[in-house]
C-alpha positions as CSV (number, residue, x, y, z in Angstrom):
1,M,-10.2,-17.7,-43.8
2,L,-12.1,-20.8,-44.8
3,I,-12.4,-23.4,-42.1
4,G,-13.9,-26.9,-42.7
5,I,-15.1,-29.3,-40.1
6,I,-15.5,-33.0,-40.9
7,C,-18.3,-34.5,-38.9
8,L,-18.6,-38.3,-38.4
9,L,-22.3,-39.1,-37.8
10,I,-23.2,-42.3,-35.9
11,I,-26.9,-42.6,-36.3
12,V,-29.3,-43.7,-33.5
13,P,-33.3,-44.4,-32.9
14,S,-37.6,-44.5,-32.1
15,H,-40.8,-46.6,-32.3
16,V,-42.6,-49.2,-34.3
17,I,-43.1,-53.0,-34.4
18,I,-42.1,-55.2,-37.4
19,A,-41.9,-58.9,-38.3
20,R,-38.4,-60.4,-38.5
21,P,-36.8,-58.6,-41.4
22,S,-34.6,-60.0,-44.2
23,F,-31.0,-58.9,-43.9
24,D,-30.1,-59.1,-47.5
25,S,-28.2,-55.9,-48.3
26,I,-24.7,-56.2,-49.7
27,F,-23.0,-55.0,-46.5
28,H,-25.2,-57.2,-44.3
29,S,-25.0,-60.4,-46.3
30,T,-21.2,-60.2,-46.6
31,G,-20.8,-59.3,-43.0
32,A,-22.8,-62.3,-41.9
33,K,-20.2,-64.6,-43.4
34,V,-17.7,-63.4,-40.7
35,K,-19.1,-65.6,-37.9
36,A,-18.1,-63.5,-34.9
37,I,-21.5,-63.5,-33.1
38,D,-23.4,-66.5,-31.5
39,S,-26.6,-66.9,-33.5
40,I,-28.4,-68.2,-30.4
41,T,-27.6,-65.4,-27.9
42,G,-26.2,-62.5,-30.0
43,L,-23.1,-62.4,-27.8
44,P,-19.6,-62.5,-29.3
45,A,-18.5,-66.0,-30.2
46,H,-14.8,-65.0,-29.8
47,S,-12.7,-61.9,-29.3
48,D,-10.0,-62.8,-31.9
49,L,-9.0,-60.5,-34.7
50,F,-10.9,-60.9,-37.9
51,R,-10.7,-59.2,-41.3
52,H,-13.6,-58.1,-43.5
53,T,-13.3,-56.6,-47.0
54,I,-15.9,-55.6,-49.6
55,D,-15.5,-54.3,-53.1
56,I,-18.9,-53.1,-54.4
57,T,-18.9,-51.9,-58.0
58,N,-21.5,-49.6,-59.7
59,S,-23.3,-52.6,-61.1
60,D,-23.7,-54.0,-57.6
61,I,-25.1,-50.7,-56.4
62,I,-27.6,-50.6,-59.3
63,H,-28.7,-54.2,-58.6
64,E,-29.0,-53.6,-54.8
65,K,-31.9,-51.1,-54.6
66,R,-31.3,-50.2,-51.0
67,L,-27.9,-48.7,-51.6
68,P,-27.4,-45.1,-52.5
69,T,-27.8,-44.3,-56.2
70,N,-25.2,-41.5,-56.3
71,V,-22.3,-43.8,-55.5
72,R,-20.3,-45.4,-58.2
73,Q,-18.0,-47.7,-56.1
74,I,-17.6,-48.6,-52.4
75,K,-14.4,-50.2,-51.1
76,F,-14.4,-51.3,-47.4
77,H,-11.7,-52.9,-45.4
78,V,-11.6,-53.5,-41.6
79,D,-9.6,-55.4,-39.1
80,A,-11.5,-55.7,-35.8
81,K,-11.7,-57.4,-32.4
82,L,-15.0,-57.6,-30.7
83,H,-15.2,-56.8,-27.0
84,P,-16.1,-60.1,-25.3
85,T,-18.9,-58.7,-23.1
86,A,-19.8,-55.2,-24.4
87,C,-22.6,-55.7,-26.8
88,I,-25.6,-57.8,-27.7
89,A,-26.2,-58.0,-31.5
90,L,-29.9,-58.5,-32.3
91,D,-29.5,-59.1,-36.1
92,P,-28.0,-62.7,-36.0
93,I,-30.3,-64.1,-33.3
94,A,-32.3,-66.7,-35.3
95,S,-35.2,-67.0,-32.8
96,L,-35.8,-63.2,-32.5
97,E,-39.1,-62.4,-34.4
98,F,-40.1,-58.9,-33.4
99,V,-38.5,-55.8,-32.1
100,Q,-40.6,-53.0,-30.7
101,C,-38.9,-49.7,-30.0
102,L,-40.3,-47.4,-27.3
103,F,-37.8,-44.6,-27.1
104,E,-40.1,-41.6,-27.1
105,S,-41.3,-42.0,-23.5
106,Q,-40.4,-45.3,-21.8
107,Q,-36.9,-46.0,-23.2
108,Q,-37.6,-49.6,-23.8
109,L,-36.9,-52.3,-26.3
110,V,-39.4,-55.1,-26.4
111,L,-38.0,-58.3,-28.0
112,T,-40.4,-61.1,-29.0
113,F,-38.9,-64.6,-29.5
114,H,-40.2,-67.7,-31.3
115,S,-41.1,-69.3,-28.0
116,S,-40.8,-68.8,-24.2
117,D,-38.1,-71.5,-24.1
118,H,-35.9,-69.5,-26.4
119,A,-36.6,-66.3,-24.5
120,H,-35.8,-68.0,-21.1
121,V,-32.5,-69.5,-22.4
122,I,-31.3,-66.2,-23.9
123,Y,-32.4,-64.2,-20.8
124,K,-30.3,-66.4,-18.5
125,K,-27.3,-65.9,-20.8
126,W,-27.8,-62.1,-21.0
127,I,-28.2,-61.7,-17.2
128,V,-24.7,-63.2,-16.6
129,S,-23.1,-61.7,-19.6
130,D,-22.4,-58.2,-18.2
131,A,-23.4,-56.8,-21.6
132,K,-23.7,-53.0,-21.6
133,Y,-25.1,-52.2,-25.0
134,V,-27.6,-53.6,-27.5
135,N,-27.3,-53.2,-31.3
136,G,-29.5,-53.8,-34.2
137,G,-30.0,-52.7,-37.8
138,P,-32.6,-50.3,-39.2
139,E,-34.3,-53.4,-40.7
140,W,-36.1,-53.8,-37.3
141,G,-38.0,-50.6,-38.0
142,C,-36.8,-48.3,-35.2
143,R,-37.0,-44.7,-36.2
144,N,-35.1,-41.6,-35.2
145,V,-37.4,-39.6,-32.8
146,T,-36.4,-36.3,-34.4
147,T,-36.3,-37.1,-38.1
148,G,-38.6,-40.1,-38.2
149,E,-36.2,-42.0,-40.5
150,P,-35.3,-45.7,-40.0
151,T,-32.1,-45.8,-37.9
152,V,-29.6,-48.2,-36.2
153,I,-30.5,-49.4,-32.8
154,F,-27.7,-48.7,-30.3
155,Q,-28.8,-48.2,-26.7
156,R,-27.1,-48.5,-23.3
157,I,-28.7,-51.3,-21.2
158,S,-30.2,-50.5,-17.8
159,M,-31.8,-53.8,-17.0
160,F,-33.6,-56.9,-18.4
161,R,-37.1,-58.3,-17.7
162,L,-38.5,-61.6,-18.8
163,E,-42.2,-61.9,-19.6
164,N,-43.3,-65.1,-21.3
165,R,-41.7,-65.1,-24.7
166,Q,-40.6,-61.5,-24.5
167,I,-37.5,-59.9,-23.1
168,I,-37.9,-56.2,-22.2
169,I,-34.7,-54.2,-22.2
170,E,-34.8,-50.9,-20.2
171,T,-32.3,-48.5,-21.8
172,V,-30.6,-45.3,-20.9
173,K,-31.1,-42.3,-23.1
174,N,-27.7,-41.3,-24.4
175,T,-27.0,-39.9,-27.8
176,N,-23.2,-39.6,-27.3
177,I,-22.4,-43.3,-27.7
178,S,-21.4,-45.3,-30.8
179,P,-21.5,-48.9,-31.9
180,L,-17.7,-48.7,-32.1
181,L,-17.8,-49.4,-28.4
182,C,-18.6,-53.0,-29.3
183,F,-15.0,-53.4,-30.4
184,T,-11.8,-53.4,-28.3
185,D,-9.8,-52.7,-31.5
186,I,-11.0,-51.6,-34.9
187,S,-9.2,-50.2,-37.9
188,M,-11.5,-49.3,-40.8
189,H,-10.9,-47.9,-44.3
190,L,-13.8,-46.8,-46.5
191,T,-13.6,-45.4,-50.0
192,L,-16.6,-43.9,-51.8
193,E,-16.6,-42.9,-55.4
194,H,-19.4,-40.6,-56.4
195,R,-21.4,-40.2,-59.6
196,N,-24.1,-37.9,-60.7
197,E,-26.8,-40.0,-62.2
198,R,-27.9,-43.6,-62.3
199,P,-27.4,-45.4,-65.6
200,Q,-29.6,-48.1,-66.9
201,I,-27.4,-51.1,-67.4
202,S,-27.7,-54.7,-66.5
203,A,-26.0,-55.9,-63.3
204,P,-23.5,-58.8,-63.2
205,P,-23.2,-60.9,-60.1
206,K,-21.7,-59.3,-57.0
207,Q,-18.0,-59.7,-56.2
208,E,-17.4,-59.9,-52.5
209,T,-14.5,-61.1,-50.4
210,E,-14.2,-61.9,-46.7
211,V,-11.1,-63.3,-45.1
212,T,-10.9,-64.6,-41.5
213,L,-7.4,-64.5,-40.0
214,H,-5.9,-67.8,-38.9
215,K,-6.1,-67.1,-35.2
216,S,-9.9,-66.9,-35.2
217,R,-11.4,-69.5,-33.0
218,S,-15.1,-69.1,-33.6
219,I,-17.0,-72.4,-33.2
220,F,-19.0,-71.4,-36.3
221,S,-15.9,-70.6,-38.5
222,Q,-14.4,-73.2,-40.8
223,W,-11.6,-75.2,-39.3
224,S,-8.1,-74.7,-40.5
225,F,-4.7,-76.4,-40.2
226,D,-1.6,-74.7,-41.6
227,P,2.0,-76.0,-41.5
228,Q,4.4,-73.3,-40.5
229,K,7.9,-74.8,-40.3
230,P,10.3,-75.9,-41.8
231,H,10.4,-73.0,-44.4
232,D,10.8,-73.5,-48.1
233,G,14.4,-74.1,-49.2
234,E,15.9,-74.8,-45.7
235,I,18.8,-77.3,-45.6
236,F,19.2,-80.0,-43.0
237,Y,21.5,-83.0,-42.6
238,P,21.3,-86.6,-41.4
239,G,21.1,-86.8,-37.7
240,Q,19.9,-83.2,-37.3
241,T,16.7,-82.2,-35.4
242,I,14.1,-80.3,-37.4
243,D,11.8,-77.8,-35.6
244,V,8.3,-78.6,-37.0
245,T,5.5,-76.2,-36.2
246,W,1.9,-75.7,-37.3
247,S,-1.2,-73.7,-36.4
248,Y,-4.9,-74.7,-36.2
249,S,-8.3,-73.2,-35.4
250,N,-11.8,-74.5,-34.7
251,M,-10.5,-78.1,-34.1
252,D,-10.4,-80.4,-31.1
253,G,-6.8,-79.9,-29.8
254,T,-6.7,-83.4,-28.5
255,T,-7.0,-84.9,-32.1
256,N,-4.2,-87.3,-32.9
257,L,-1.7,-86.0,-35.5
258,E,0.8,-88.1,-37.4
259,I,3.8,-86.4,-39.0
260,V,5.6,-88.3,-41.8
261,L,8.9,-87.4,-43.5
262,Y,8.9,-88.0,-47.3
263,R,11.6,-87.9,-50.0
264,K,10.6,-86.5,-53.4
265,R,11.1,-89.1,-56.2
266,L,10.2,-89.2,-59.9
267,L,7.1,-91.5,-59.6
268,F,6.2,-92.2,-56.0
269,D,7.6,-90.3,-53.0
270,A,9.4,-92.4,-50.4
271,E,8.4,-92.5,-46.8
272,I,11.4,-92.1,-44.5
273,S,10.1,-92.0,-40.9
274,R,7.1,-90.8,-38.8
275,L,6.1,-89.7,-35.3
276,S,2.7,-89.1,-33.5
277,T,1.6,-86.2,-31.4
278,K,-1.5,-84.1,-30.6
279,I,-2.7,-81.2,-32.7
280,N,-2.7,-78.8,-29.7
281,A,1.1,-79.4,-29.3
282,V,1.6,-77.0,-32.3
283,R,5.3,-77.9,-32.2
284,S,7.4,-81.0,-32.5
285,S,11.1,-81.9,-32.8
286,F,11.7,-84.3,-35.6
287,M,15.1,-86.0,-35.9
288,V,16.4,-86.9,-39.3
289,P,17.7,-90.5,-39.3
290,A,21.5,-90.5,-39.0
291,T,21.6,-93.5,-41.3
292,L,19.5,-91.8,-44.0
293,D,19.9,-93.7,-47.3
294,T,22.2,-92.1,-49.9
295,S,20.1,-90.7,-52.7
296,S,20.5,-88.3,-55.6
297,S,17.2,-86.7,-54.6
298,D,17.7,-84.1,-51.9
299,Q,14.2,-82.6,-51.7
300,Y,12.0,-83.6,-48.7
301,Y,8.7,-82.6,-47.1
302,F,6.5,-83.5,-44.1
303,K,3.0,-84.8,-44.5
304,F,0.5,-84.1,-41.6
305,R,-2.3,-86.7,-41.2
306,F,-5.3,-86.3,-39.0
307,F,-9.1,-86.9,-38.8
308,Y,-11.7,-84.2,-38.6
309,S,-15.4,-85.2,-38.1
310,L,-14.4,-88.8,-38.8
311,I,-13.0,-87.8,-42.2
312,P,-9.2,-88.3,-42.9
313,Y,-7.2,-85.2,-44.0
314,Q,-3.6,-84.5,-44.8
315,K,-1.6,-81.3,-45.2
316,T,1.9,-80.9,-46.7
317,S,4.8,-78.7,-45.5
318,A,7.1,-76.6,-47.7
319,L,9.9,-78.4,-49.6
320,F,13.3,-78.5,-47.9
321,Y,16.7,-80.2,-48.5
322,I,18.5,-83.1,-46.9
323,P,21.5,-83.7,-49.2
324,T,23.3,-87.0,-48.9
325,L,25.4,-86.6,-52.1
326,P,27.1,-83.5,-53.6
327,S,24.3,-81.0,-54.3
328,I,23.8,-77.5,-55.5
329,I,20.8,-75.5,-54.2
330,P,20.1,-72.3,-56.3
331,G,19.5,-69.2,-54.3
332,T,18.7,-65.6,-55.0
333,P,19.6,-63.5,-56.9
334,P,18.5,-63.8,-59.5
335,T,14.9,-63.5,-58.2
336,V,11.8,-64.4,-60.3
337,N,11.2,-61.8,-63.1
338,D,14.3,-59.8,-62.4
339,V,15.1,-57.6,-65.4
340,F,18.7,-57.4,-66.9
341,Y,19.9,-56.0,-70.2
342,P,22.7,-56.9,-72.5
343,G,26.0,-55.8,-70.9
344,D,24.5,-56.1,-67.3
345,T,26.2,-58.2,-64.7
346,V,24.0,-60.8,-63.1
347,P,24.9,-61.8,-59.5
348,L,24.5,-65.6,-59.1
349,S,24.2,-67.3,-55.7
350,W,23.8,-70.9,-54.5
351,Q,24.6,-73.2,-51.7
352,S,26.9,-76.2,-52.2
353,V,26.7,-79.3,-50.0
354,N,29.1,-82.3,-49.8
355,F,31.5,-80.9,-52.5
356,A,35.3,-81.1,-52.2
357,A,37.0,-77.8,-51.8
358,T,38.5,-77.9,-55.3
359,S,35.4,-79.2,-57.1
360,Q,34.4,-77.5,-60.3
361,I,30.9,-77.4,-61.7
362,T,29.5,-76.4,-65.1
363,V,27.1,-73.4,-65.4
364,R,25.1,-72.7,-68.6
365,F,23.4,-69.4,-69.5
366,C,20.1,-70.5,-71.2
367,R,17.2,-68.9,-73.1
368,A,13.8,-70.5,-72.4
369,R,11.9,-71.4,-75.6
370,P,8.4,-72.8,-76.1
371,I,7.9,-76.3,-77.6
372,I,11.5,-76.7,-78.8
373,P,14.4,-77.3,-76.4
374,D,15.9,-74.4,-74.6
375,S,19.0,-72.9,-76.1
376,T,22.4,-72.6,-74.4
377,L,24.0,-69.2,-75.0
378,A,27.1,-69.6,-72.9
379,T,28.9,-72.2,-70.8
380,F,31.5,-71.6,-68.1
381,T,32.9,-73.4,-65.0
382,V,33.0,-72.1,-61.4
383,L,34.3,-73.4,-58.1
384,A,31.3,-75.3,-56.5
385,T,32.1,-74.1,-52.9
386,A,32.4,-70.4,-54.0
387,N,28.6,-70.1,-53.7
388,A,28.6,-66.9,-55.7
389,Y,29.6,-65.7,-59.2
390,N,29.0,-62.5,-61.3
391,Y,28.2,-63.2,-64.9
392,T,28.2,-60.4,-67.5
393,I,25.6,-60.8,-70.3
394,S,27.1,-60.3,-73.7
395,S,26.3,-56.8,-75.0
396,S,25.8,-58.4,-78.5
397,L,23.3,-61.0,-77.3
398,D,21.5,-62.2,-80.4
399,R,17.9,-61.3,-81.1
400,A,15.4,-64.2,-80.8
401,D,11.7,-64.7,-81.0
402,N,11.7,-65.1,-77.3
403,D,13.9,-62.3,-75.8
404,E,12.4,-62.4,-72.4
405,Y,12.9,-65.5,-70.1
406,Y,16.5,-66.6,-69.3
407,Y,18.0,-68.7,-66.6
408,F,21.2,-70.4,-65.4
409,E,21.6,-74.2,-65.1
410,F,24.1,-75.8,-62.7
411,D,25.5,-79.1,-64.0
412,Y,27.4,-81.3,-61.6
413,C,26.7,-84.7,-63.2
414,T,29.7,-87.1,-63.1
415,S,28.4,-89.5,-65.8
416,W,25.7,-89.6,-68.5
417,F,23.5,-91.8,-66.3
418,S,23.7,-89.5,-63.2
419,L,20.3,-88.4,-61.9
420,N,19.1,-85.1,-60.2
421,C,22.4,-83.4,-60.9
422,K,21.2,-80.4,-62.7
423,K,19.5,-77.4,-61.0
424,A,18.1,-74.2,-62.6
425,T,17.9,-70.8,-61.1
426,N,14.8,-68.5,-61.1
427,S,13.9,-67.2,-64.6
428,F,14.5,-63.6,-65.4
429,F,14.0,-61.1,-68.2
430,V,16.7,-60.0,-70.7
431,P,14.8,-57.7,-73.2
432,I,16.8,-57.1,-76.4
433,R,14.2,-55.2,-78.5
434,P,13.4,-51.6,-77.4
435,F,11.6,-52.0,-74.1
436,L,9.3,-49.6,-72.2
437,L,7.6,-50.2,-68.9
438,P,5.1,-47.5,-67.7
439,T,5.4,-46.9,-63.9
440,F,2.9,-44.0,-63.4
441,P,-0.1,-44.0,-63.2
442,S,-0.2,-46.7,-60.6
443,I,-2.8,-49.4,-60.3
444,G,-6.2,-48.1,-59.2
445,D,-5.2,-44.4,-59.3
446,R,-8.1,-41.9,-59.6
447,F,-7.8,-38.5,-61.2
448,S,-10.1,-35.5,-61.9
449,P,-11.0,-34.1,-65.3
450,L,-8.6,-31.3,-66.3
451,Q,-6.0,-32.6,-63.8
452,S,-2.4,-32.4,-65.0
453,L,-0.4,-35.6,-64.8
454,I,3.4,-36.3,-65.2
455,L,3.9,-39.7,-66.8
456,K,6.8,-42.0,-65.8
457,W,8.3,-45.1,-67.3
458,T,11.5,-47.1,-67.6
459,S,13.0,-47.8,-71.0
460,A,16.0,-49.6,-72.6
461,N,17.5,-50.6,-75.9
462,F,16.3,-47.6,-77.8
463,A,18.7,-46.5,-80.6
464,N,18.0,-42.9,-79.9
465,V,16.7,-41.5,-76.6
466,N,15.2,-38.6,-78.5
467,D,12.9,-40.9,-80.5
468,L,9.3,-39.8,-80.2
469,L,6.7,-41.9,-78.4
470,T,3.1,-41.6,-79.5
471,I,1.0,-41.7,-76.4
472,K,-2.8,-42.2,-76.4
473,L,-5.3,-41.9,-73.6
474,R,-7.6,-44.8,-74.2
475,R,-10.9,-45.8,-72.6
476,N,-11.5,-49.5,-71.8
477,N,-14.8,-50.4,-73.4
478,F,-15.0,-54.0,-72.1
479,L,-16.3,-56.2,-74.9
480,L,-16.1,-53.5,-77.5
481,P,-12.8,-52.1,-79.0
482,D,-11.2,-49.5,-76.8
483,S,-11.6,-45.9,-77.9
484,D,-9.0,-43.2,-78.2
485,I,-9.7,-40.1,-76.1
486,D,-6.5,-38.1,-76.5
487,T,-3.2,-38.3,-78.4
488,F,0.2,-36.6,-77.8
489,T,3.9,-37.2,-78.1
490,C,6.9,-37.2,-75.8
491,T,10.5,-38.3,-76.3
492,V,11.9,-41.6,-74.9
493,N,14.1,-39.8,-72.3
494,S,11.3,-37.5,-71.0
495,S,10.0,-39.9,-68.2
496,G,9.2,-37.7,-65.2
497,S,8.8,-34.6,-67.3
498,C,6.2,-35.7,-69.9
499,S,3.1,-33.9,-68.7
500,R,-0.5,-33.9,-70.0
501,T,-3.7,-32.4,-68.8
502,L,-6.6,-34.9,-68.7
503,P,-9.5,-33.9,-70.9
504,D,-13.0,-33.2,-69.5
505,V,-14.2,-36.8,-70.2
506,E,-17.8,-37.8,-70.5
507,K,-19.5,-39.6,-67.7
508,T,-18.7,-43.3,-67.9
509,F,-18.0,-46.3,-65.7
510,S,-15.0,-47.5,-67.8
511,Y,-11.4,-47.4,-66.8
512,Y,-8.7,-45.5,-68.7
513,Y,-5.1,-46.2,-69.6
514,F,-2.2,-44.7,-71.6
515,E,-0.8,-46.6,-74.6
516,F,2.8,-46.0,-75.6
517,N,3.7,-46.6,-79.2
518,W,7.2,-46.6,-80.8
519,C,6.4,-48.7,-83.9
520,K,8.4,-47.6,-87.0
521,H,6.3,-49.4,-89.6
522,W,2.7,-50.6,-90.0
523,Y,3.9,-54.2,-89.7
524,S,6.1,-53.7,-86.6
525,T,5.3,-55.9,-83.6
526,D,6.1,-55.8,-79.9
527,C,6.4,-52.0,-80.0
528,K,3.5,-50.9,-77.7
529,A,3.0,-50.8,-74.0
530,K,0.0,-50.1,-71.8
531,S,0.1,-48.2,-68.5
532,N,-1.9,-49.4,-65.4
533,Q,-5.6,-48.7,-65.6
534,F,-7.0,-45.7,-63.6
535,S,-10.3,-44.0,-63.3
536,I,-11.5,-40.4,-63.9
537,P,-14.6,-40.3,-61.7
538,T,-17.5,-38.0,-62.1
539,H,-17.5,-35.2,-59.5
540,F,-20.3,-34.4,-57.1
541,I,-21.1,-30.7,-57.6
542,G,-23.0,-28.4,-55.3
543,S,-23.3,-24.7,-54.2
544,W,-24.5,-22.3,-51.6
545,N,-26.4,-19.1,-52.4
546,Y,-25.2,-19.3,-56.0
547,D,-27.2,-18.5,-59.1
548,E,-25.5,-20.5,-61.9
549,Q,-27.3,-18.6,-64.7
550,R,-26.2,-15.1,-63.5
551,G,-22.9,-16.2,-61.8
552,Q,-23.7,-14.3,-58.6
553,A,-25.4,-14.7,-55.2
554,L,-29.1,-15.5,-55.1
555,T,-29.8,-13.2,-52.1
556,S,-28.0,-10.8,-49.8
557,K,-26.9,-12.1,-46.4
558,S,-26.9,-9.9,-43.3
559,L,-23.8,-10.3,-41.2
560,Y,-24.1,-7.5,-38.6
561,L,-26.8,-5.1,-37.5
562,T,-27.0,-2.7,-34.5
563,S,-29.2,0.3,-33.6
564,C,-29.9,2.4,-30.6
565,N,-32.3,-0.2,-29.3
566,S,-29.6,-3.0,-29.3
567,L,-26.7,-0.7,-28.2
568,C,-28.4,1.1,-25.3
569,P,-28.3,1.1,-22.4
570,T,-24.6,0.0,-22.1
571,H,-22.0,-0.5,-19.4
572,D,-19.2,-0.2,-22.0
573,R,-17.6,3.2,-21.6
574,D,-16.5,3.1,-25.3
575,F,-20.2,3.1,-26.3
576,S,-21.5,5.6,-23.7
577,Y,-21.3,8.5,-26.1
578,I,-23.4,6.6,-28.6
579,C,-26.2,6.2,-26.0
580,Q,-26.0,10.0,-25.3
581,M,-26.5,10.7,-29.0
582,C,-29.3,8.2,-29.1
583,A,-30.9,10.0,-26.2
584,E,-30.7,13.2,-28.1
585,G,-32.8,11.6,-30.9
586,R,-29.9,10.9,-33.3
587,P,-30.1,7.5,-35.1
588,M,-27.0,5.5,-34.4
589,G,-26.1,2.1,-35.7
590,M,-24.1,-0.1,-38.0
591,Q,-25.1,-2.5,-40.8
592,I,-22.9,-5.0,-42.7
593,N,-24.4,-7.0,-45.6
594,C,-22.8,-9.6,-47.7
595,T,-24.2,-8.4,-51.0
596,N,-22.7,-11.0,-53.2
597,C,-21.6,-14.0,-51.1
598,W,-21.6,-17.5,-52.6
599,A,-19.7,-20.7,-52.6
600,T,-19.4,-23.6,-55.1
601,Y,-17.8,-27.0,-54.4
602,D,-17.2,-30.3,-56.0
603,Y,-15.7,-33.6,-54.8
604,S,-15.4,-37.2,-56.0
605,I,-13.3,-39.7,-54.0
606,V,-13.8,-39.9,-50.3
607,Q,-11.5,-42.1,-48.2
608,I,-12.2,-42.6,-44.5
609,D,-9.8,-44.2,-42.0
610,I,-11.1,-44.9,-38.5
611,V,-9.0,-46.4,-35.7
612,R,-9.9,-47.3,-32.2
613,K,-7.5,-49.2,-29.9
614,D,-7.5,-50.8,-26.5
615,N,-11.1,-49.9,-25.5
616,S,-10.3,-46.2,-26.0
617,P,-13.4,-44.1,-24.9
618,S,-13.0,-42.2,-28.2
619,L,-11.6,-42.7,-31.6
620,D,-7.8,-42.7,-31.6
621,E,-7.7,-41.6,-35.2
622,I,-10.0,-40.4,-38.0
623,I,-8.6,-39.4,-41.3
624,V,-10.7,-38.2,-44.3
625,R,-9.3,-37.7,-47.8
626,M,-11.2,-36.4,-50.8
627,N,-10.6,-34.8,-54.1
628,S,-12.4,-31.5,-53.8
629,R,-12.5,-27.8,-54.7
630,V,-14.3,-25.0,-52.9
631,S,-14.7,-21.5,-54.5
632,V,-15.9,-18.6,-52.4
633,N,-16.9,-15.0,-53.3
634,L,-17.5,-12.2,-50.7
635,D,-18.7,-8.7,-51.5
636,F,-19.6,-6.5,-48.4
637,A,-21.7,-3.4,-48.0
638,I,-21.1,-1.4,-44.8
639,W,-23.0,1.5,-43.2
640,S,-21.9,2.9,-39.9
641,N,-21.9,6.2,-38.0
642,Y,-19.6,5.2,-35.1
643,Q,-16.2,3.6,-34.7
644,H,-15.8,-0.1,-33.9
645,S,-13.7,-3.1,-34.5
646,F,-15.2,-6.6,-34.4
647,D,-15.1,-10.0,-36.0
648,G,-17.4,-12.9,-36.7
649,W,-18.1,-16.0,-38.7
650,L,-20.1,-16.6,-41.9
651,P,-21.4,-20.1,-41.6
652,L,-22.0,-22.0,-44.8
653,P,-24.5,-24.9,-44.9
654,S,-23.3,-28.4,-44.1
655,I,-22.3,-30.3,-47.2
656,P,-23.2,-34.0,-47.1
657,I,-20.2,-36.0,-48.3
658,G,-22.0,-38.9,-49.8
659,P,-25.0,-40.8,-48.2
660,S,-25.2,-42.4,-44.8
661,I,-24.3,-46.0,-45.2
662,N,-25.2,-48.9,-42.9
663,I,-22.1,-51.0,-42.3
664,V,-22.0,-54.5,-40.7
665,I,-18.8,-55.6,-39.0
666,G,-19.1,-59.0,-37.2
667,A,-22.9,-58.6,-37.1
668,I,-22.6,-55.3,-35.3
669,Q,-24.4,-52.7,-37.5
670,F,-24.0,-48.9,-37.5
671,G,-24.4,-46.0,-39.9
672,V,-21.5,-43.9,-41.2
673,G,-22.1,-40.6,-42.7
674,L,-19.9,-37.5,-43.3
675,A,-20.6,-33.9,-43.6
676,F,-18.2,-31.0,-44.5
677,T,-19.1,-27.9,-42.5
678,P,-17.1,-24.8,-43.8
679,S,-17.3,-21.3,-42.4
680,I,-15.6,-18.0,-43.2
681,S,-14.1,-15.8,-40.6
682,W,-14.1,-12.0,-41.0
683,N,-12.7,-9.0,-39.1
684,I,-13.8,-5.4,-39.8
685,T,-12.5,-2.2,-38.3
686,V,-14.5,1.0,-38.8
687,D,-12.4,4.0,-37.9
688,T,-14.5,6.8,-39.6
689,I,-17.9,8.2,-39.2
690,E,-20.7,7.8,-41.7
691,V,-19.0,5.0,-43.6
692,R,-20.7,3.5,-46.6
693,C,-19.0,0.8,-48.8
């Protein structure tokens, strides 16, 4: 039985002094943009949820010398809440100049600040903060007392002392703690894609993304004001009260806010009415004037006006409707980019306002055309108050240059000079030519060389479902023409059963895709479709006790060895006869050797999910996924001259799954590393004497 243990390594510290370092790695520079820590004291600036995402490509890794060179891509996503008092983060403290780590004997951190005034102010804040831990990056120069390697600072605080411009932190030696204790809640997803060697290519600029959720209230974060209600497309009437809501962050809540109701018009929108309130009200009831002017325009919106730092700003709500004349408001279905085919029935829905019960309106089925006017393919009438209708597309719909975008137009004009009396639905597709849409592989999928795939797609309008599709596996070569890697055929109706084994592709940083081709002639057009792009990453390969040239173990491994010296004397009655024979001068014992034991392994994608909730003392969830294979061979040689049954474990060496990576979340820095520790269990029963295998 092969058993694997995934180990999460949180890396911790030793001794040296260093000038204030530069925090310029990709993880640290992007993490610094999430302003969750006070740059004066290093204490949390807020305890609201924030989001942090990074997508580091291979070119970024090559450009950033300090990142591991055997990683092709790193994707990182975290949602986190900092504990308001748990940790002091050293990295963002602007006045901190030196950190001296004395962990070998005294268990101290000696922090030197720019001036005694800085140290005094920070000391007073720390004393009353109830902070329990201190955290800093390996850039400060602390080293692991065992390995001597630079490591993350994470120590439990015992006490503080102030000496001139230095603060001395007495710490408690404890290796069973993690910087994750700085968070009340954290959900982290990390993806590593490995490669074997470092190519020599130029590096484009980094692509990095950080998003702070709206509820964040850090005084260092950018302010925000976001209208919430009314929602897009809502309908109100004269005299009705509208519930108006908004959210804000990092703003003075007592700021004056003016809310103005506007009507959409062709040239200049018309102001209807206004009210004043405070931003921190976050909700207001706005009454639509009962004597609202009759207008053919039924679209309205709110404009929010306020000042921030003496600068005027305004925000606009979603559009909504206040009809004063008969009006049609298109609904869904059809939704944007719906797909229908000739002969299909399209469900139409709308809302009618101020129409008589017997009113009829005209509906046109239209094809969108560029440059020239759209064409009307069919016209019919419906009862305005029905609010729904099922329209069947003609099965003999004519072929056109644009066979994609279609829509319905509602016409309830009463005269040629009527305004705003035509409304259009969402546009949708009606493919007429043979149509094929690949659905698998999905966006961003990753597969292994020699892995078997079953391709999937949807299709329509093919004259014969047994027509052959020519399918090519192609590599995206960026600025150069894409190259063909593999070619095969499947029938149109074989979606879900068309299988293909990926070739053993060469090492590359390009993406791949399948191209489907059903062209009949060299001049045929619109007869190709591309699948989503996917990657075939290079595997990381390793072995234990394996001679690749000979295909067998490098050395023999001893699993079990006994003799008279190890067996006797004994209190085990089952072994008493053995000791009697040993006393008579007979050699007794047992030896088991693993004569040809080896293991090989490979893996590529590593995904790590880590979740900690509600100040839990341990991780609530850790999930590791990876594409891997492990092959094991065991050949035993046994010598024995007594009977016995026993079992044991053959430990294999720990396999590092990628490098240790220093991650920064809200200025809290820690190292994440993974190791796969497999072992093989064995059980042997010897029931004959003088056994040799």
